[in-house]
N, C-alpha and C positions, 0 to 999 in steps of 0.2 A: 381188488387191487389190480387184477390182471389187465383191466381195460386201460390203465395208465401206462402200460408198457408200450402202447402205440399211440402217439399223439403228434399233431402237427404244430409247428410254431406259428403263432399269430401275432404279427406286428402291425403297426399303423400303415405301413406301405402296402399291405395285402388286404386291407379292409375294403369291402365293396362300397361304392358311393354312387349317387345319382344327382339330379339337378337340385335336390333339396340339401345336399351336403355342403358344409362350410369347412374348409381346410386351411390351415395356416402353417406354412413352411414344413409341412409333413410331420409336425409335432403336436398339432391340435386338430381334432376332428369333431364336428357337431352336425348331427343329422336327425331325421325323423319327422314325426307329425307334430310340429311345433305350433301350428295354427289350426284353430277350430274349423276354418274354411277349407283346409287342405283336403282334397278328395282322399277317402280311405282306400287303401290298396292291400291286397293280399301279399304279404312280404315273401311268401314262399313261391309266388308266381314268377319272380325275377330269378333267372338261372344263376346269376352271381350270388345273390343272397341265399339261394337254396343250398349252395355249396357249404355255407357256414351253418345254416339252420338245420340241415338234415344230415350232417356228416356222421358216419358211424363211429368215428373216433373223436375223442376230446381234443381240444386245443390247449397248448401251453401259451397263456396270454402274457405278452411281454410289455404291457402298458397298463395304466390305470384307466378304469372306465366306469361310467354310471349309466344304468338303464332306468328310465322313469316311465312306468307303464301308465298309459292314459286310457286304456280300454282293452277289452278282450282278455286273453290269457296266454301266458307262456310258462312252461315248466323247464327248469334248467338243473344241471348237476354242476356244483362248484366245489372242488376239493373234497369230493365224495359225499357232500351234503346236497340234498335236493331242496329246491325252492320253487314255489309257484307264485308267479307275478300276476297281479290283476290290477284294476284301476287303483291308483294311489300307492303302488308299490315302488320302492326305490332299491335297486340292487347295486351295490358297490363292489367292484372287483379290483383287487390289488395286483400289481405286477408279479409274475411268477405263479399265478393261480392256474389250475388246470380245470377247464370248464367245457361244458357241452350242452347244446340245446336239445332237450328231449322231446318237446312238443310245443307247438305254437298254433293258436287258433287263427283262422283266416281274417278275423276282425281285430287282431291284435294291433294296437297303436303304441309305438315306443318313441320317446325322445332319448337320443343317445349321445353321450359325450365321451371322448377318449382323449387321453393325455399322455404324451411320451414320458417315459420313466425319468428322464433327466430334466423335465420341466419343473422348476422350483415353485413350491408353495411354501412360503415362509411360516415356520411354526414358532411364532414369537410367544405364544401362550402355551406354556408347558402343560397346564391343566387340560386345555382343550386337546392338545396333541395326544396326551395319554388316555383321555376319554375315547378318542377315535380308535386308538390302538386296542384298547381294552374291549370295545364293542366288536371290532372286526375280528378279534381273536376268537370270538364265540359264534358270530354269525355275520351274514353279509346283506341281509334284507331288512329294510326299514319300512314299516307301514305308516303312511302319512295321512293327515286329514286333507280335506279338499282345499283348505286355505294354504296348508304347507305345500301341497302340490303346485298350487297357483303361484306361490312365491318362487319356487325353484324354476318353474316353467318360464316365469317372467325374466329371470336371469339368463336362461338359455336364449330366449328371444332377443333380449337386448344385445347379448354377445354376437349373435348371428347378424343382426342388423348393422352393428358397428363394423364387424369384420368384413362384411360384404361391400362396404362403401369403398370404391376405388380411390377416392380422394383423401381418405383418412390415413394420416401418416404415423400415428402412434398406436398401432394395433397391438403390439406386444405389451405396451403399458396398460392399455385398456383390458387386455386379456388377463394379465397378472392381477390387476385390481379386482376384477369381477370374480376371479377364481378365489381370491382371499375372502370376498364376501360370501361366496358359495361354501367355502370351507367353514367359515364362522356359523353359517346356517346349519350345516351338518353337525358341528359340535353341539349346538344348542338342541338339535333334535335328539342326539344320542345321549346327552347328559342324564335326563330322567330315566331313560331305559337302562343305562348302566347302573344307576342308583337302585332301580327296582331289582335288577339282577343280583346286585350285591346283597340286598335285603333277604333274598331267597337262599343265600349260601348259609351253611351251618356256621354257628357262632364261633366255634373253635377254629375252623379253617379261615374264616374272615378275620378273626383276631390276629392270627399268624400273618396273614397277608398284609393287614394294616400296619403291623409292627415292622414287617420287612420293608414296606414302602417308606415308613418313617425313618428307619435306619438308612435306607438307600438315599433319601433326600439329604441326609446329613453327611454321608461318606462317599458318594459316587465319584467325586473328583479325585479321591485318593485310593479308593478300594474297588477293585473290579472282579474279585473272586467270590464265588458262591460260599466257599469255606468261611470267609470273613463274616458274612452275614449270618451263616448258620451258627458260628461261635457266639455272635452277639445275642442270638435268640436262644442259645443253649439247646440247639437241635443238631442233628446230623445233616450234612449237605443233602443226602438222598431224601430224607423226610421233608426238609424244607422245600426242595424242588417239587416233591409230590403235592404238597399243600398249595404252593403257588400255582402250579398247573391246574389243580382241581378247582381253584377259585377263578382264575383268569383265562385258562386255556393256553397260557404262554409259559415258557420256562423262566426260571429266575434269571438265568444269564441273558435272556432277551430283554428283561426289564432293566437290568444293569446297563446293558449296551445302549438302550434307548435314552436313558438319563444322560449318559456320557455324550452321546451323539447330539442330543438336543442342546446341551451346553456348548459343545464344540461349534455347532452351527451358529448359535447366537453370538459367540465370541468372534468367529471368523467374519460374520456379516456386520459386526459392529464397526469394522474399519479401524479399530483402535489397536489391534494386535497383529503381529506377524504369525505365520504358521508355527514358527519355533516357539514363540511366546505362548500360544495356545497349548502347544504340546507340553510345555513346562507347567502351565497353570493346571493342567489335568494330570500331571505327574506321570507322564509317559517316560520311559527310559531314554528315548531320543526321538527326534523328529521323524526318522524313518519308520520306527515302530508305530508311531501315531498315524503316519500316512497309510500304512498297511491296514491298521484297525479301522480307520475312517473309510477308506475305499471299499473295504469288504462290506461295510454297513450301508454306505450311501451310493456306491457305484462310480464314484469319481474321487480324485485326489483332493485334499484340503485346499490346495492352491487353486485348482480349477473351480471348486465350489466358491471360494472367496472372491474370485475375479469375475464370476458371472454377473 
């Protein structure tokens, strides 16, 4: 743990880029070996890249990003877990993660996408959103087939080509649309992996988790305390929290918050309700308390989220 006492903040403005990079308004970054004909280069030979790839300290990453490995090898540490990327490996990093590149081969080829934390990917499908959260709570690396790699790479290439066109006026609309497609592809990739993980959990723990989620689906709009759900399952809050964490790698309070926030986002984006009405529908004491709860989870106020 001592190594995490020294780390540098890494944000989009400090990312190294070259003539292969595609950047939009400082909030979206796409680069790497996207084309088969692109000459392969040793990433560590660039002094700017070397600063990030050989730093003795980890970075606190302040944006979401994806590394798609197309060849070679890279070894990284992310939130104290080590991962090795090789061809057809997809590494997904969430904002707030602490990461460090430990080793990279000279022939490593990476397609890289980064997205500002405030850039919205609409989570209209609660099932998909929770699959992604559940998977990422346990690990960050997805192993793909050749076909799956090709599909994701095709999205990267299309985005790059659209965003590089100087005459294209609707770049943000195109970007949001393709990001939703990419998000759907990732949900599809993760679903069977999450199901397989669940099948390996002990039946007792899995049963408690499933009953907790069922109770949560019924009561999240009115009940946000772990104590309530523990009482419903005739368990102590401590034991319930231990079982939920053992199965999902996340705390019961995190699951409760995510259900509330997903519903709040859907209601706000529907355009049918005011912030006050959403606050009332989710049974917050007042709009101010709802605003604090929402901003802590999302990073912006309900009003700001609604108006984007």
